[in-house]
PDB file with SEQRES, HELIX, SHEET and CRYST1 records, atoms N, CA, C and O in Angstrom:
SEQRES   1 A   87  UNK UNK UNK UNK UNK UNK UNK UNK UNK UNK UNK UNK UNK          
SEQRES   2 A   87  UNK UNK UNK UNK UNK UNK UNK UNK UNK UNK UNK UNK UNK          
SEQRES   3 A   87  UNK UNK UNK UNK UNK UNK UNK UNK UNK UNK UNK UNK UNK          
SEQRES   4 A   87  UNK UNK UNK UNK UNK UNK UNK UNK UNK UNK UNK UNK UNK          
SEQRES   5 A   87  UNK UNK UNK UNK UNK UNK UNK UNK UNK UNK UNK UNK UNK          
SEQRES   6 A   87  UNK UNK UNK UNK UNK UNK UNK UNK UNK UNK UNK UNK UNK          
SEQRES   7 A   87  UNK UNK UNK UNK UNK UNK UNK UNK UNK                          
HELIX    1 AA1 UNK A    2  UNK A    2  1                                   1    
HELIX    2 AA2 UNK A    3  UNK A    7  3                                   5    
HELIX    3 AA3 UNK A    8  UNK A   23  1                                  16    
HELIX    4 AA4 UNK A   32  UNK A   47  1                                  16    
HELIX    5 AA5 UNK A   49  UNK A   56  1                                   8    
HELIX    6 AA6 UNK A   63  UNK A   77  1                                  15    
HELIX    7 AA7 UNK A   80  UNK A   86  1                                   7    
CRYST1    1.000    1.000    1.000  90.00  90.00  90.00 P 1           1          
ATOM      1  N   UNK A   1      81.157  70.169 155.423  1.00  0.00           N  
ATOM      2  CA  UNK A   1      79.995  69.870 156.124  1.00  0.00           C  
ATOM      3  C   UNK A   1      78.855  70.697 155.666  1.00  0.00           C  
ATOM      4  O   UNK A   1      77.769  70.167 155.432  1.00  0.00           O  
ATOM      5  N   UNK A   2      79.053  72.004 155.523  1.00  0.00           N  
ATOM      6  CA  UNK A   2      77.942  72.881 154.963  1.00  0.00           C  
ATOM      7  C   UNK A   2      77.540  72.494 153.637  1.00  0.00           C  
ATOM      8  O   UNK A   2      76.342  72.390 153.374  1.00  0.00           O  
ATOM      9  N   UNK A   3      78.470  72.262 152.739  1.00  0.00           N  
ATOM     10  CA  UNK A   3      78.095  71.792 151.376  1.00  0.00           C  
ATOM     11  C   UNK A   3      77.351  70.494 151.347  1.00  0.00           C  
ATOM     12  O   UNK A   3      76.296  70.347 150.730  1.00  0.00           O  
ATOM     13  N   UNK A   4      77.951  69.550 152.048  1.00  0.00           N  
ATOM     14  CA  UNK A   4      77.249  68.244 152.084  1.00  0.00           C  
ATOM     15  C   UNK A   4      75.945  68.160 152.747  1.00  0.00           C  
ATOM     16  O   UNK A   4      75.073  67.389 152.346  1.00  0.00           O  
ATOM     17  N   UNK A   5      75.793  68.944 153.763  1.00  0.00           N  
ATOM     18  CA  UNK A   5      74.517  68.910 154.511  1.00  0.00           C  
ATOM     19  C   UNK A   5      73.452  69.809 153.906  1.00  0.00           C  
ATOM     20  O   UNK A   5      72.279  69.437 153.867  1.00  0.00           O  
ATOM     21  N   UNK A   6      73.828  70.943 153.450  1.00  0.00           N  
ATOM     22  CA  UNK A   6      72.825  71.939 152.987  1.00  0.00           C  
ATOM     23  C   UNK A   6      72.880  72.309 151.482  1.00  0.00           C  
ATOM     24  O   UNK A   6      71.864  72.287 150.787  1.00  0.00           O  
ATOM     25  N   UNK A   7      74.066  72.641 151.016  1.00  0.00           N  
ATOM     26  CA  UNK A   7      74.183  73.170 149.694  1.00  0.00           C  
ATOM     27  C   UNK A   7      73.916  72.063 148.638  1.00  0.00           C  
ATOM     28  O   UNK A   7      73.103  72.239 147.731  1.00  0.00           O  
ATOM     29  N   UNK A   8      74.632  70.908 148.787  1.00  0.00           N  
ATOM     30  CA  UNK A   8      74.412  69.866 147.785  1.00  0.00           C  
ATOM     31  C   UNK A   8      72.962  69.410 147.674  1.00  0.00           C  
ATOM     32  O   UNK A   8      72.479  69.337 146.544  1.00  0.00           O  
ATOM     33  N   UNK A   9      72.225  69.097 148.727  1.00  0.00           N  
ATOM     34  CA  UNK A   9      70.843  68.715 148.539  1.00  0.00           C  
ATOM     35  C   UNK A   9      69.999  69.762 147.806  1.00  0.00           C  
ATOM     36  O   UNK A   9      69.146  69.410 146.991  1.00  0.00           O  
ATOM     37  N   UNK A  10      70.234  71.061 148.095  1.00  0.00           N  
ATOM     38  CA  UNK A  10      69.480  72.099 147.395  1.00  0.00           C  
ATOM     39  C   UNK A  10      69.868  72.166 145.963  1.00  0.00           C  
ATOM     40  O   UNK A  10      68.984  72.258 145.111  1.00  0.00           O  
ATOM     41  N   UNK A  11      71.128  72.127 145.632  1.00  0.00           N  
ATOM     42  CA  UNK A  11      71.566  72.221 144.267  1.00  0.00           C  
ATOM     43  C   UNK A  11      71.164  70.923 143.488  1.00  0.00           C  
ATOM     44  O   UNK A  11      70.853  71.025 142.301  1.00  0.00           O  
ATOM     45  N   UNK A  12      71.161  69.784 144.076  1.00  0.00           N  
ATOM     46  CA  UNK A  12      70.734  68.574 143.477  1.00  0.00           C  
ATOM     47  C   UNK A  12      69.224  68.651 143.028  1.00  0.00           C  
ATOM     48  O   UNK A  12      68.829  68.215 141.947  1.00  0.00           O  
ATOM     49  N   UNK A  13      68.458  69.226 143.931  1.00  0.00           N  
ATOM     50  CA  UNK A  13      67.060  69.335 143.612  1.00  0.00           C  
ATOM     51  C   UNK A  13      66.891  70.373 142.565  1.00  0.00           C  
ATOM     52  O   UNK A  13      66.058  70.176 141.680  1.00  0.00           O  
ATOM     53  N   UNK A  14      67.627  71.501 142.578  1.00  0.00           N  
ATOM     54  CA  UNK A  14      67.497  72.495 141.527  1.00  0.00           C  
ATOM     55  C   UNK A  14      67.974  71.956 140.158  1.00  0.00           C  
ATOM     56  O   UNK A  14      67.337  72.256 139.147  1.00  0.00           O  
ATOM     57  N   UNK A  15      69.030  71.202 140.092  1.00  0.00           N  
ATOM     58  CA  UNK A  15      69.554  70.560 138.933  1.00  0.00           C  
ATOM     59  C   UNK A  15      68.486  69.642 138.327  1.00  0.00           C  
ATOM     60  O   UNK A  15      68.190  69.696 137.134  1.00  0.00           O  
ATOM     61  N   UNK A  16      67.940  68.825 139.172  1.00  0.00           N  
ATOM     62  CA  UNK A  16      66.875  67.919 138.754  1.00  0.00           C  
ATOM     63  C   UNK A  16      65.701  68.631 138.106  1.00  0.00           C  
ATOM     64  O   UNK A  16      65.238  68.196 137.052  1.00  0.00           O  
ATOM     65  N   UNK A  17      65.205  69.705 138.694  1.00  0.00           N  
ATOM     66  CA  UNK A  17      64.102  70.454 138.174  1.00  0.00           C  
ATOM     67  C   UNK A  17      64.468  71.165 136.869  1.00  0.00           C  
ATOM     68  O   UNK A  17      63.696  71.232 135.913  1.00  0.00           O  
ATOM     69  N   UNK A  18      65.738  71.708 136.894  1.00  0.00           N  
ATOM     70  CA  UNK A  18      66.163  72.365 135.665  1.00  0.00           C  
ATOM     71  C   UNK A  18      66.289  71.359 134.475  1.00  0.00           C  
ATOM     72  O   UNK A  18      65.872  71.644 133.352  1.00  0.00           O  
ATOM     73  N   UNK A  19      66.878  70.185 134.774  1.00  0.00           N  
ATOM     74  CA  UNK A  19      66.976  69.146 133.762  1.00  0.00           C  
ATOM     75  C   UNK A  19      65.645  68.727 133.213  1.00  0.00           C  
ATOM     76  O   UNK A  19      65.482  68.521 132.010  1.00  0.00           O  
ATOM     77  N   UNK A  20      64.655  68.598 134.146  1.00  0.00           N  
ATOM     78  CA  UNK A  20      63.280  68.277 133.716  1.00  0.00           C  
ATOM     79  C   UNK A  20      62.716  69.358 132.781  1.00  0.00           C  
ATOM     80  O   UNK A  20      62.148  69.052 131.733  1.00  0.00           O  
ATOM     81  N   UNK A  21      62.882  70.627 133.181  1.00  0.00           N  
ATOM     82  CA  UNK A  21      62.425  71.691 132.334  1.00  0.00           C  
ATOM     83  C   UNK A  21      63.102  71.800 131.002  1.00  0.00           C  
ATOM     84  O   UNK A  21      62.482  72.184 130.010  1.00  0.00           O  
ATOM     85  N   UNK A  22      64.403  71.456 130.967  1.00  0.00           N  
ATOM     86  CA  UNK A  22      65.128  71.399 129.731  1.00  0.00           C  
ATOM     87  C   UNK A  22      64.582  70.256 128.852  1.00  0.00           C  
ATOM     88  O   UNK A  22      64.402  70.441 127.649  1.00  0.00           O  
ATOM     89  N   UNK A  23      64.329  69.120 129.423  1.00  0.00           N  
ATOM     90  CA  UNK A  23      63.804  68.035 128.668  1.00  0.00           C  
ATOM     91  C   UNK A  23      62.479  68.401 128.015  1.00  0.00           C  
ATOM     92  O   UNK A  23      62.171  67.933 126.919  1.00  0.00           O  
ATOM     93  N   UNK A  24      61.700  69.233 128.686  1.00  0.00           N  
ATOM     94  CA  UNK A  24      60.379  69.653 128.184  1.00  0.00           C  
ATOM     95  C   UNK A  24      60.466  70.832 127.265  1.00  0.00           C  
ATOM     96  O   UNK A  24      59.464  71.271 126.701  1.00  0.00           O  
ATOM     97  N   UNK A  25      61.713  71.371 127.104  1.00  0.00           N  
ATOM     98  CA  UNK A  25      61.925  72.526 126.140  1.00  0.00           C  
ATOM     99  C   UNK A  25      61.599  73.865 126.797  1.00  0.00           C  
ATOM    100  O   UNK A  25      61.539  74.891 126.120  1.00  0.00           O  
ATOM    101  N   UNK A  26      61.395  73.859 128.080  1.00  0.00           N  
ATOM    102  CA  UNK A  26      61.024  75.084 128.797  1.00  0.00           C  
ATOM    103  C   UNK A  26      62.263  75.964 129.131  1.00  0.00           C  
ATOM    104  O   UNK A  26      62.173  77.192 129.140  1.00  0.00           O  
ATOM    105  N   UNK A  27      63.358  75.345 129.390  1.00  0.00           N  
ATOM    106  CA  UNK A  27      64.600  76.091 129.771  1.00  0.00           C  
ATOM    107  C   UNK A  27      65.664  75.710 128.682  1.00  0.00           C  
ATOM    108  O   UNK A  27      65.738  74.572 128.218  1.00  0.00           O  
ATOM    109  N   UNK A  28      66.453  76.709 128.320  1.00  0.00           N  
ATOM    110  CA  UNK A  28      67.560  76.529 127.352  1.00  0.00           C  
ATOM    111  C   UNK A  28      68.452  75.275 127.785  1.00  0.00           C  
ATOM    112  O   UNK A  28      68.608  74.963 128.966  1.00  0.00           O  
ATOM    113  N   UNK A  29      68.990  74.626 126.769  1.00  0.00           N  
ATOM    114  CA  UNK A  29      69.965  73.593 127.090  1.00  0.00           C  
ATOM    115  C   UNK A  29      71.178  74.071 127.657  1.00  0.00           C  
ATOM    116  O   UNK A  29      71.586  75.198 127.374  1.00  0.00           O  
ATOM    117  N   UNK A  30      71.835  73.264 128.490  1.00  0.00           N  
ATOM    118  CA  UNK A  30      73.048  73.645 129.115  1.00  0.00           C  
ATOM    119  C   UNK A  30      73.211  72.846 130.440  1.00  0.00           C  
ATOM    120  O   UNK A  30      72.263  72.256 130.958  1.00  0.00           O  
ATOM    121  N   UNK A  31      74.396  72.859 130.929  1.00  0.00           N  
ATOM    122  CA  UNK A  31      74.660  72.151 132.200  1.00  0.00           C  
ATOM    123  C   UNK A  31      73.729  72.709 133.336  1.00  0.00           C  
ATOM    124  O   UNK A  31      73.814  73.884 133.694  1.00  0.00           O  
ATOM    125  N   UNK A  32      72.828  71.817 133.895  1.00  0.00           N  
ATOM    126  CA  UNK A  32      71.928  72.329 134.895  1.00  0.00           C  
ATOM    127  C   UNK A  32      72.595  72.957 136.098  1.00  0.00           C  
ATOM    128  O   UNK A  32      71.991  73.804 136.756  1.00  0.00           O  
ATOM    129  N   UNK A  33      73.795  72.578 136.401  1.00  0.00           N  
ATOM    130  CA  UNK A  33      74.482  73.256 137.527  1.00  0.00           C  
ATOM    131  C   UNK A  33      74.828  74.687 137.169  1.00  0.00           C  
ATOM    132  O   UNK A  33      74.706  75.603 137.983  1.00  0.00           O  
ATOM    133  N   UNK A  34      75.246  74.850 135.972  1.00  0.00           N  
ATOM    134  CA  UNK A  34      75.591  76.293 135.526  1.00  0.00           C  
ATOM    135  C   UNK A  34      74.259  77.140 135.467  1.00  0.00           C  
ATOM    136  O   UNK A  34      74.249  78.319 135.824  1.00  0.00           O  
ATOM    137  N   UNK A  35      73.204  76.526 135.027  1.00  0.00           N  
ATOM    138  CA  UNK A  35      71.897  77.212 135.050  1.00  0.00           C  
ATOM    139  C   UNK A  35      71.505  77.569 136.433  1.00  0.00           C  
ATOM    140  O   UNK A  35      71.011  78.673 136.664  1.00  0.00           O  
ATOM    141  N   UNK A  36      71.707  76.655 137.403  1.00  0.00           N  
ATOM    142  CA  UNK A  36      71.379  76.922 138.757  1.00  0.00           C  
ATOM    143  C   UNK A  36      72.135  78.118 139.271  1.00  0.00           C  
ATOM    144  O   UNK A  36      71.563  78.984 139.933  1.00  0.00           O  
ATOM    145  N   UNK A  37      73.396  78.174 138.977  1.00  0.00           N  
ATOM    146  CA  UNK A  37      74.275  79.293 139.361  1.00  0.00           C  
ATOM    147  C   UNK A  37      73.844  80.573 138.699  1.00  0.00           C  
ATOM    148  O   UNK A  37      73.930  81.627 139.328  1.00  0.00           O  
ATOM    149  N   UNK A  38      73.378  80.543 137.446  1.00  0.00           N  
ATOM    150  CA  UNK A  38      72.896  81.691 136.817  1.00  0.00           C  
ATOM    151  C   UNK A  38      71.691  82.265 137.578  1.00  0.00           C  
ATOM    152  O   UNK A  38      71.556  83.473 137.771  1.00  0.00           O  
ATOM    153  N   UNK A  39      70.838  81.345 137.992  1.00  0.00           N  
ATOM    154  CA  UNK A  39      69.707  81.780 138.833  1.00  0.00           C  
ATOM    155  C   UNK A  39      70.082  82.351 140.156  1.00  0.00           C  
ATOM    156  O   UNK A  39      69.432  83.280 140.635  1.00  0.00           O  
ATOM    157  N   UNK A  40      71.128  81.818 140.774  1.00  0.00           N  
ATOM    158  CA  UNK A  40      71.556  82.298 142.035  1.00  0.00           C  
ATOM    159  C   UNK A  40      72.109  83.708 141.851  1.00  0.00           C  
ATOM    160  O   UNK A  40      71.836  84.628 142.623  1.00  0.00           O  
ATOM    161  N   UNK A  41      72.933  83.832 140.745  1.00  0.00           N  
ATOM    162  CA  UNK A  41      73.563  85.116 140.491  1.00  0.00           C  
ATOM    163  C   UNK A  41      72.532  86.185 140.161  1.00  0.00           C  
ATOM    164  O   UNK A  41      72.686  87.338 140.566  1.00  0.00           O  
ATOM    165  N   UNK A  42      71.477  85.816 139.428  1.00  0.00           N  
ATOM    166  CA  UNK A  42      70.440  86.715 139.031  1.00  0.00           C  
ATOM    167  C   UNK A  42      69.680  87.288 140.299  1.00  0.00           C  
ATOM    168  O   UNK A  42      69.284  88.452 140.372  1.00  0.00           O  
ATOM    169  N   UNK A  43      69.537  86.420 141.199  1.00  0.00           N  
ATOM    170  CA  UNK A  43      68.835  86.815 142.449  1.00  0.00           C  
ATOM    171  C   UNK A  43      69.667  87.680 143.350  1.00  0.00           C  
ATOM    172  O   UNK A  43      69.133  88.356 144.229  1.00  0.00           O  
ATOM    173  N   UNK A  44      71.000  87.670 143.144  1.00  0.00           N  
ATOM    174  CA  UNK A  44      71.843  88.551 143.935  1.00  0.00           C  
ATOM    175  C   UNK A  44      71.673  90.019 143.676  1.00  0.00           C  
ATOM    176  O   UNK A  44      72.058  90.885 144.461  1.00  0.00           O  
ATOM    177  N   UNK A  45      71.046  90.263 142.478  1.00  0.00           N  
ATOM    178  CA  UNK A  45      70.694  91.622 142.091  1.00  0.00           C  
ATOM    179  C   UNK A  45      69.892  92.265 143.244  1.00  0.00           C  
ATOM    180  O   UNK A  45      70.134  93.415 143.614  1.00  0.00           O  
ATOM    181  N   UNK A  46      68.961  91.522 143.788  1.00  0.00           N  
ATOM    182  CA  UNK A  46      68.080  92.020 144.806  1.00  0.00           C  
ATOM    183  C   UNK A  46      68.738  92.210 146.152  1.00  0.00           C  
ATOM    184  O   UNK A  46      68.377  93.137 146.877  1.00  0.00           O  
ATOM    185  N   UNK A  47      69.707  91.352 146.524  1.00  0.00           N  
ATOM    186  CA  UNK A  47      70.389  91.495 147.789  1.00  0.00           C  
ATOM    187  C   UNK A  47      71.479  92.532 147.689  1.00  0.00           C  
ATOM    188  O   UNK A  47      72.060  92.947 148.692  1.00  0.00           O  
ATOM    189  N   UNK A  48      71.751  92.945 146.468  1.00  0.00           N  
ATOM    190  CA  UNK A  48      72.812  94.012 146.269  1.00  0.00           C  
ATOM    191  C   UNK A  48      72.188  95.263 145.705  1.00  0.00           C  
ATOM    192  O   UNK A  48      72.826  96.007 144.961  1.00  0.00           O  
ATOM    193  N   UNK A  49      70.924  95.498 146.064  1.00  0.00           N  
ATOM    194  CA  UNK A  49      70.177  96.596 145.462  1.00  0.00           C  
ATOM    195  C   UNK A  49      70.787  97.922 145.784  1.00  0.00           C  
ATOM    196  O   UNK A  49      70.742  98.823 144.946  1.00  0.00           O  
ATOM    197  N   UNK A  50      71.389  98.107 147.019  1.00  0.00           N  
ATOM    198  CA  UNK A  50      71.967  99.335 147.372  1.00  0.00           C  
ATOM    199  C   UNK A  50      73.112  99.668 146.437  1.00  0.00           C  
ATOM    200  O   UNK A  50      73.245 100.814 146.008  1.00  0.00           O  
ATOM    201  N   UNK A  51      73.928  98.699 146.118  1.00  0.00           N  
ATOM    202  CA  UNK A  51      75.058  98.884 145.212  1.00  0.00           C  
ATOM    203  C   UNK A  51      74.585  99.207 143.874  1.00  0.00           C  
ATOM    204  O   UNK A  51      75.128 100.126 143.260  1.00  0.00           O  
ATOM    205  N   UNK A  52      73.593  98.520 143.339  1.00  0.00           N  
ATOM    206  CA  UNK A  52      73.007  98.853 142.034  1.00  0.00           C  
ATOM    207  C   UNK A  52      72.489 100.326 142.016  1.00  0.00           C  
ATOM    208  O   UNK A  52      72.695 101.037 141.032  1.00  0.00           O  
ATOM    209  N   UNK A  53      71.851 100.755 143.056  1.00  0.00           N  
ATOM    210  CA  UNK A  53      71.328 102.056 143.166  1.00  0.00           C  
ATOM    211  C   UNK A  53      72.430 103.107 143.122  1.00  0.00           C  
ATOM    212  O   UNK A  53      72.303 104.147 142.476  1.00  0.00           O  
ATOM    213  N   UNK A  54      73.508 102.805 143.824  1.00  0.00           N  
ATOM    214  CA  UNK A  54      74.641 103.775 143.878  1.00  0.00           C  
ATOM    215  C   UNK A  54      75.262 103.801 142.503  1.00  0.00           C  
ATOM    216  O   UNK A  54      75.615 104.886 142.041  1.00  0.00           O  
ATOM    217  N   UNK A  55      75.414 102.752 141.855  1.00  0.00           N  
ATOM    218  CA  UNK A  55      76.081 102.712 140.555  1.00  0.00           C  
ATOM    219  C   UNK A  55      75.189 103.363 139.458  1.00  0.00           C  
ATOM    220  O   UNK A  55      75.681 104.084 138.591  1.00  0.00           O  
ATOM    221  N   UNK A  56      73.876 103.088 139.526  1.00  0.00           N  
ATOM    222  CA  UNK A  56      72.996 103.522 138.452  1.00  0.00           C  
ATOM    223  C   UNK A  56      72.176 104.738 138.696  1.00  0.00           C  
ATOM    224  O   UNK A  56      71.735 105.387 137.747  1.00  0.00           O  
ATOM    225  N   UNK A  57      71.952 105.079 139.959  1.00  0.00           N  
ATOM    226  CA  UNK A  57      71.104 106.142 140.320  1.00  0.00           C  
ATOM    227  C   UNK A  57      69.575 105.781 140.142  1.00  0.00           C  
ATOM    228  O   UNK A  57      68.719 106.665 140.170  1.00  0.00           O  
ATOM    229  N   UNK A  58      69.279 104.504 139.965  1.00  0.00           N  
ATOM    230  CA  UNK A  58      67.973 104.048 139.854  1.00  0.00           C  
ATOM    231  C   UNK A  58      67.458 103.186 141.033  1.00  0.00           C  
ATOM    232  O   UNK A  58      68.257 102.462 141.627  1.00  0.00           O  
ATOM    233  N   UNK A  59      66.208 103.234 141.380  1.00  0.00           N  
ATOM    234  CA  UNK A  59      65.655 102.517 142.453  1.00  0.00           C  
ATOM    235  C   UNK A  59      65.505 101.024 142.007  1.00  0.00           C  
ATOM    236  O   UNK A  59      64.704 100.718 141.123  1.00  0.00           O  
ATOM    237  N   UNK A  60      66.280 100.118 142.625  1.00  0.00           N  
ATOM    238  CA  UNK A  60      66.239  98.710 142.266  1.00  0.00           C  
ATOM    239  C   UNK A  60      64.928  98.059 142.560  1.00  0.00           C  
ATOM    240  O   UNK A  60      64.659  96.982 142.027  1.00  0.00           O  
ATOM    241  N   UNK A  61      64.044  98.683 143.428  1.00  0.00           N  
ATOM    242  CA  UNK A  61      62.738  98.081 143.744  1.00  0.00           C  
ATOM    243  C   UNK A  61      61.634  98.708 142.923  1.00  0.00           C  
ATOM    244  O   UNK A  61      60.463  98.387 143.127  1.00  0.00           O  
ATOM    245  N   UNK A  62      61.959  99.559 142.034  1.00  0.00           N  
ATOM    246  CA  UNK A  62      60.970 100.095 141.141  1.00  0.00           C  
ATOM    247  C   UNK A  62      60.411  99.069 140.203  1.00  0.00           C  
ATOM    248  O   UNK A  62      61.152  98.191 139.761  1.00  0.00           O  
ATOM    249  N   UNK A  63      59.085  99.132 139.858  1.00  0.00           N  
ATOM    250  CA  UNK A  63      58.561  98.095 138.992  1.00  0.00           C  
ATOM    251  C   UNK A  63      59.258  98.055 137.617  1.00  0.00           C  
ATOM    252  O   UNK A  63      59.384  96.978 137.034  1.00  0.00           O  
ATOM    253  N   UNK A  64      59.696  99.168 137.106  1.00  0.00           N  
ATOM    254  CA  UNK A  64      60.398  99.201 135.769  1.00  0.00           C  
ATOM    255  C   UNK A  64      61.744  98.481 135.882  1.00  0.00           C  
ATOM    256  O   UNK A  64      62.060  97.677 135.006  1.00  0.00           O  
ATOM    257  N   UNK A  65      62.528  98.722 136.886  1.00  0.00           N  
ATOM    258  CA  UNK A  65      63.790  98.104 137.051  1.00  0.00           C  
ATOM    259  C   UNK A  65      63.641  96.598 137.262  1.00  0.00           C  
ATOM    260  O   UNK A  65      64.346  95.792 136.654  1.00  0.00           O  
ATOM    261  N   UNK A  66      62.709  96.248 138.137  1.00  0.00           N  
ATOM    262  CA  UNK A  66      62.453  94.782 138.348  1.00  0.00           C  
ATOM    263  C   UNK A  66      62.003  94.127 137.089  1.00  0.00           C  
ATOM    264  O   UNK A  66      62.441  93.016 136.791  1.00  0.00           O  
ATOM    265  N   UNK A  67      61.142  94.765 136.329  1.00  0.00           N  
ATOM    266  CA  UNK A  67      60.643  94.038 135.138  1.00  0.00           C  
ATOM    267  C   UNK A  67      61.769  93.952 134.033  1.00  0.00           C  
ATOM    268  O   UNK A  67      61.836  92.995 133.262  1.00  0.00           O  
ATOM    269  N   UNK A  68      62.620  94.983 134.009  1.00  0.00           N  
ATOM    270  CA  UNK A  68      63.794  94.922 133.134  1.00  0.00           C  
ATOM    271  C   UNK A  68      64.703  93.751 133.435  1.00  0.00           C  
ATOM    272  O   UNK A  68      65.210  93.057 132.553  1.00  0.00           O  
ATOM    273  N   UNK A  69      64.880  93.573 134.751  1.00  0.00           N  
ATOM    274  CA  UNK A  69      65.783  92.476 135.232  1.00  0.00           C  
ATOM    275  C   UNK A  69      65.121  91.148 134.933  1.00  0.00           C  
ATOM    276  O   UNK A  69      65.773  90.237 134.424  1.00  0.00           O  
ATOM    277  N   UNK A  70      63.877  91.022 135.229  1.00  0.00           N  
ATOM    278  CA  UNK A  70      63.192  89.693 135.007  1.00  0.00           C  
ATOM    279  C   UNK A  70      63.144  89.433 133.526  1.00  0.00           C  
ATOM    280  O   UNK A  70      63.390  88.290 133.139  1.00  0.00           O  
ATOM    281  N   UNK A  71      62.850  90.391 132.646  1.00  0.00           N  
ATOM    282  CA  UNK A  71      62.867  90.170 131.237  1.00  0.00           C  
ATOM    283  C   UNK A  71      64.238  89.639 130.715  1.00  0.00           C  
ATOM    284  O   UNK A  71      64.289  88.714 129.904  1.00  0.00           O  
ATOM    285  N   UNK A  72      65.323  90.245 131.199  1.00  0.00           N  
ATOM    286  CA  UNK A  72      66.639  89.800 130.828  1.00  0.00           C  
ATOM    287  C   UNK A  72      66.948  88.360 131.261  1.00  0.00           C  
ATOM    288  O   UNK A  72      67.471  87.556 130.490  1.00  0.00           O  
ATOM    289  N   UNK A  73      66.608  88.067 132.514  1.00  0.00           N  
ATOM    290  CA  UNK A  73      66.779  86.751 133.005  1.00  0.00           C  
ATOM    291  C   UNK A  73      65.995  85.677 132.202  1.00  0.00           C  
ATOM    292  O   UNK A  73      66.495  84.593 131.901  1.00  0.00           O  
ATOM    293  N   UNK A  74      64.723  86.055 131.873  1.00  0.00           N  
ATOM    294  CA  UNK A  74      63.964  85.131 131.036  1.00  0.00           C  
ATOM    295  C   UNK A  74      64.508  84.913 129.676  1.00  0.00           C  
ATOM    296  O   UNK A  74      64.462  83.794 129.163  1.00  0.00           O  
ATOM    297  N   UNK A  75      65.043  85.979 129.044  1.00  0.00           N  
ATOM    298  CA  UNK A  75      65.741  85.881 127.765  1.00  0.00           C  
ATOM    299  C   UNK A  75      66.969  84.950 127.807  1.00  0.00           C  
ATOM    300  O   UNK A  75      67.268  84.203 126.876  1.00  0.00           O  
ATOM    301  N   UNK A  76      67.644  85.052 128.942  1.00  0.00           N  
ATOM    302  CA  UNK A  76      68.816  84.200 129.045  1.00  0.00           C  
ATOM    303  C   UNK A  76      68.477  82.715 129.302  1.00  0.00           C  
ATOM    304  O   UNK A  76      69.211  81.826 128.869  1.00  0.00           O  
ATOM    305  N   UNK A  77      67.411  82.469 129.979  1.00  0.00           N  
ATOM    306  CA  UNK A  77      67.124  81.093 130.393  1.00  0.00           C  
ATOM    307  C   UNK A  77      66.122  80.320 129.525  1.00  0.00           C  
ATOM    308  O   UNK A  77      66.207  79.101 129.373  1.00  0.00           O  
ATOM    309  N   UNK A  78      65.136  81.103 128.945  1.00  0.00           N  
ATOM    310  CA  UNK A  78      64.138  80.474 128.174  1.00  0.00           C  
ATOM    311  C   UNK A  78      64.517  80.295 126.699  1.00  0.00           C  
ATOM    312  O   UNK A  78      65.285  81.125 126.215  1.00  0.00           O  
ATOM    313  N   UNK A  79      64.053  79.291 125.934  1.00  0.00           N  
ATOM    314  CA  UNK A  79      64.224  79.238 124.553  1.00  0.00           C  
ATOM    315  C   UNK A  79      63.586  80.504 123.917  1.00  0.00           C  
ATOM    316  O   UNK A  79      62.722  81.136 124.524  1.00  0.00           O  
ATOM    317  N   UNK A  80      64.005  80.845 122.746  1.00  0.00           N  
ATOM    318  CA  UNK A  80      63.579  82.132 122.159  1.00  0.00           C  
ATOM    319  C   UNK A  80      62.095  82.269 122.108  1.00  0.00           C  
ATOM    320  O   UNK A  80      61.612  83.340 122.478  1.00  0.00           O  
ATOM    321  N   UNK A  81      61.300  81.289 121.684  1.00  0.00           N  
ATOM    322  CA  UNK A  81      59.852  81.443 121.602  1.00  0.00           C  
ATOM    323  C   UNK A  81      59.192  81.625 122.982  1.00  0.00           C  
ATOM    324  O   UNK A  81      58.263  82.419 123.131  1.00  0.00           O  
ATOM    325  N   UNK A  82      59.696  80.861 124.015  1.00  0.00           N  
ATOM    326  CA  UNK A  82      59.135  80.999 125.322  1.00  0.00           C  
ATOM    327  C   UNK A  82      59.490  82.355 125.974  1.00  0.00           C  
ATOM    328  O   UNK A  82      58.681  82.893 126.730  1.00  0.00           O  
ATOM    329  N   UNK A  83      60.657  82.901 125.703  1.00  0.00           N  
ATOM    330  CA  UNK A  83      61.056  84.206 126.237  1.00  0.00           C  
ATOM    331  C   UNK A  83      60.116  85.300 125.662  1.00  0.00           C  
ATOM    332  O   UNK A  83      59.674  86.198 126.380  1.00  0.00           O  
ATOM    333  N   UNK A  84      59.826  85.192 124.337  1.00  0.00           N  
ATOM    334  CA  UNK A  84      58.998  86.161 123.716  1.00  0.00           C  
ATOM    335  C   UNK A  84      57.561  86.121 124.318  1.00  0.00           C  
ATOM    336  O   UNK A  84      56.968  87.180 124.524  1.00  0.00           O  
ATOM    337  N   UNK A  85      57.016  84.966 124.592  1.00  0.00           N  
ATOM    338  CA  UNK A  85      55.733  84.774 125.124  1.00  0.00           C  
ATOM    339  C   UNK A  85      55.691  85.278 126.568  1.00  0.00           C  
ATOM    340  O   UNK A  85      54.708  85.882 126.998  1.00  0.00           O  
ATOM    341  N   UNK A  86      56.751  85.025 127.293  1.00  0.00           N  
ATOM    342  CA  UNK A  86      56.780  85.426 128.736  1.00  0.00           C  
ATOM    343  C   UNK A  86      56.823  86.942 128.872  1.00  0.00           C  
ATOM    344  O   UNK A  86      56.309  87.468 129.860  1.00  0.00           O  
ATOM    345  N   UNK A  87      57.424  87.683 127.907  1.00  0.00           N  
ATOM    346  CA  UNK A  87      57.556  89.109 127.973  1.00  0.00           C  
ATOM    347  C   UNK A  87      56.154  89.699 127.684  1.00  0.00           C  
ATOM    348  O   UNK A  87      55.986  90.918 127.679  1.00  0.00           O  
TER     349      UNK A  87                                                      
END                                                                             
């Protein structure tokens, strides 16, 4: 029920937008559902910031740590030229 009513509509919309971005060359090629899960996983960094801080001794909310995380996510998702421009 939860998947059919809430999760599937959200992921279908995400997949559609990701596929559109891939068609335009904005996002790397790959299964849009996998890309959607990469995005979900990347955002988990922020909900698990206390764990990150305990493991690393760094403040997960610092501008430097956030920028490092964003840069890595962009390099994973964007084609090489777009990732360089975004940085």
